[in-house]
N, C-alpha and C positions, 0 to 999 in steps of 0.2 A: 259563752254559749257552748253547751256540751255537743260533742259530735254524735251523729245519728248512729254510727256503728262503733263499738269499742275498738280501740286502736292500741297496738303494742309496738314498741321499738326495742331492738336489742342489737348489739354489735359484738364482733369478735376480731381480735388482732391477728394479722397475718405474720405472727412472730416466729413461725416455724410450722412444720407439718402438723395438721390437726390430728389429735390423738383421742383415745377413748375417754380420757378425762374431759375433754371439750364436748364430746358427744353425750356422755352421761350427765354432765353438769349443765349443759345448755342446749345443744343442738337437738337432742331427742325431744326436749320440751317444745322447741320451736316447730318441729315437724307436726306435732299434735296441735299446737296453738294456732298455726296458720289457717286452719279450717274453722276456727271459732272467732277470730279477730281479724280486723284489717291490719295486716302485718308488714312491718318494715324491718328488714334484716340487712345489716351493714357490715362490710369488711372495713374495719376502722384503721386505715393505713396512717392517718395523721397521729393517732395514738402510738403507732409502732415506731415513729421517728423520735421518740423521747430518749432513745438509747442509740449508740453508734450503730450504723448499718451500711451495707453496700447497696447503692441504688438498683443495679441489675437484679440482685437477690430479692429486694423488696418487690419488684415487679413480678418476679417468678412466684414468690410466696403468696402474693395477692391473687394471682391467677389460680394457683393450686388450692388456696383456701376456698375460692368459688367452686372449683371442681368438687372438692370434698363436700361442701354444703349441698350442692345439687345431687351428688351421689348418695348423701345421707337422707335425702327425701324432701329438701326444700323445693317447692313447686312454684316456678315463676308465673304460672297461670293464676295462682291464688295469692301469692306473696310477692312483695317488692324486694328484690335482692340487688344491692348496688354497692359501689365503693365510695367511701366517705369523701375522698378528695375530688370526686367528680361532682360534688354538690358544694360549691363554695360558701353557701349560706351557713354551713356548720361553723366555720371559723368566724364568720361575720357576727353571728349571734353570740358566739363565745366571747368575743371582745366586749360586746354590750354587757353580758353577764359579769365579766371581769370588773366592770365599773361599779357594780353594786354588791360584790362579794367581799366580805371582810377578810383581810390577810390571816387573822387568827384562826378563822374557821378552816382555811386551807392547811395551815401548819399543824392543826390537830388531827388531820386525816391519818388514820393508822397506816395505810399503804405508803403515804408520803414519808412518814417518819421511818418506817422500816427500810424503804429503798434509799432514802437520803443517807442513812447511817452507813450504807455500803458503798457510797460514792464519794470520791475525793472532791469533786466539783459538782454541785447540784444545779441543773438547768432549771430556768423558770418554767419550762414546759412541764417538768415533773410536778412542780407545785400547782400549776394551773390545769393539770390533767383532769381533775373532777369537774372543773368549770366547762371544759370542752365536752365532757361526758353529759353534763346537764344540758348543754346546747344540743347535743345529738338527740336527746330524748324530747326536749321541749320544742324543738324546731318542728316536730310532727305532732305536737300537742297530744302525745301518747297518754292514754289513761293508765296503762300498766306496763311494767317492765319485767320480763322473766330474768331472774338473777339468782346466783348462788349466794350462800351465806356471807362470803367474803366481800360482796359488793353492796350489801345493805347500807353501810355507812355512806358510800358515795351516792346512793339513791336518796337517802335522807337529805343530803346536801342539795340535790336536784329539787326536792320538794321545798326546801327552804328558799332556794333561789326563785322558784316560781312564786312563793308567797311574797317574797321581798319585792319582786318586779310588779306583781299585781297590786300590792299595797301602795307602791309609789306612783304607778302610772295608770292603773285601772281599778281603783279601790271600790267603785260602785258596781263594776261588772268585770270580775276577774277573767282574764283571757287565757292564761296558762293553767291547765289542770295540775293538781299535785299527784304525780304518778304513783300508783300503788305497786308494791313488790309482788310479783308472782314467784314465790320461792320454788325453785326446781326441786323435785322430790328426792333426787339422789344425793346422798351425803357427799362431803368433800372427798374427791378421789385421790388416794395416796399413790405415790410412785411405786414401781416394782421393787425398789430398794428399801421401801418402808421408812424412809427418812424424812419425807416431806411431800408436799403436793406434787402430783404428776406434772412433769414439765419436759418439753423437748430439750431445753437448754441444759438440763441436768442429766439427760440420758436415761431417765427412769420411766419412759413412756412407751406406749404401744400405738403406732400410727394407725389411723382409720383405714388407710389403703395399703398397709404393709403386706408383703407376700406371706403366706402361711408359714413357710420355713423360718422366716425372720422372726415372726411372732413367737413361735415355739422356742427359738433360740433365746429369746428374752424371758419367756415364762419359766423355762426349766430351772434357771438359777435364782428365780425371784424369791425374796425374803418371805418366810412364813412365820409360824409360831416359834419364837427364839428359844423356848424351853423344850421344844421337841427335837432332840438330838438324834435319836435312833428311830428306825422304822417301827420298832415295837413300843415306843413311848406313846402314851395317850396324849392328845393335844387339846388345846382350848381354842375352838374356832373363832370365838368373839374377838380374839386379839390378833387374828391372822388376816392380813389384807387380801389374800387370795380368796378367803371365804366371803368377804364382803363383795368382791367382784362376781362371785357366783350369784349373788342376789340380783345383780344387774343383767346377767346374761343367761341364767338358767331358771327353770321353773321352780315353784315353791317346793314341789316334791323332791326335786334334785337337790335343792339347798338343804332340806331336812336330812336327806341321805348323806350328803357331804358332812354335815355336822355330826351325825351319828357315827359315821366311819372314822372321823377324826378323833372323837372323844374315846372311842374304844380301840383305837389303833388298828381298825379293820382295813384301813388304807394307809399307804405311805403318802408323802407329799407329792410324789410324782403322779400317782393315780389321781389325786385331787386336781393337780394342774392339767392333766390330760382331759379330765371331764370339763374343766373350765375352758380349755382350748376348743373343745368341740362346741360348747355353747357360744363362744365368741365367734367361731366360724359361721354359725347359723345367722348371725347378725352382719358380720363383716364381709363375707363372701359375696352377697348380693350387691353391697356397696362397691366392691372392686369391679364387679361386672358392669355396674352403671357408670362408673368412672371411665372404664375402657371405652364404653359406647360414647360417652361425652367427648373424650379425646379423639375419637375417630371422626368427629364432625368439625372440621376446621371453621373457626369463627363463631361457633355456637356460644361459648362462654362470653365472648365479647359482645355478642348480640343480646344475650340475657342481661348482662351488666349495663349495657347501653340503654336498653328499654327501662330497666329498673331506675337508672339515674334520671331519665327523663320524667318518669312518674314522681320520683322523690323531689325533683326540682320544682315541679308544678306546685306541690304542697309547700315546699320550703319558701318559694317566692311569695306565696300568698301570706305565709306567716310573717315574713320580713316586711312585706308591704304594710301589714297591720301594725307591726311593732314600730316601724319607722314613723308611720303617721301619728301614732299615739305619743311617741317620744320627741316629735318635732324635728326629725331627721329627714334628709332628702329622700324622696321616693326613688324606686328603682330606675325610673325613666330619667332621673336627675333634674336638678334645677337649671333652668335656662340661664346661661351666663349673661351678665350685664354687658351690653355693647353700646359704647358711646356714639 
């Protein structure tokens, strides 16, 4: 049965300070989507424990991720914001999906192969990561999932798991939708060093809530067109990561001006970066102000996350009640034990 209102689910790991790559690749789209869909946005802390971590740091990062999301514009009056581990049905449904997911499909996942090659000992959680991701989405029977291009393969596995479960247990009346990808409009955000995807762990990112002086200290030495050695050399903006960031933070007219000044050596890279910094500040300064206001209200974040978890659990419990009934498993209330 289709839901009356279109529903989306998306999650973000509390693996470090949220940065502009997270914002441009996902959060910016969430802020717009929340007003058009019934939206469930989740800090996916279970996903974050597939690598070594310190428990106190995880709690802090989870809290700070929520602060950043609220400061970026997620509105808890229209969207459900919660922490994954506060809703145990996520892992319960993931186990069920593990029983119908072929091992070969998991081993073929690109992200698993890439990460496994860099680890001496590969945990089962890394292999099963996309199964939990499927459970995250399908637990809320989401119609659509806003994703970046690097997550499309995982979403296709979620669609396949939905098809497989429906075919086995509800062939005449499919229960789980096959969620569609809502591709976020921004291209993959490269790090300031120009060597790969922006990431807190590699030190090539700009935090959403970083002070302006710290942002400029990172922008000033950032990699630009490698062939532009001298101030008087003409550049090629299309190969410059700073130019692509202009597209995210400045107007079309400013982007055209930047390209023209670069090609004619009318500007040096410092002038280009100063213009980018000004555009970034128009977006990031209001976020810092909202974050300061949020932090000034003790217990506010916990209240938002608690309310969100309560809403999420109501939906999750209903899904699991239906799933268990169809599969012949004990209902949430449990089976009464036999008493002689």
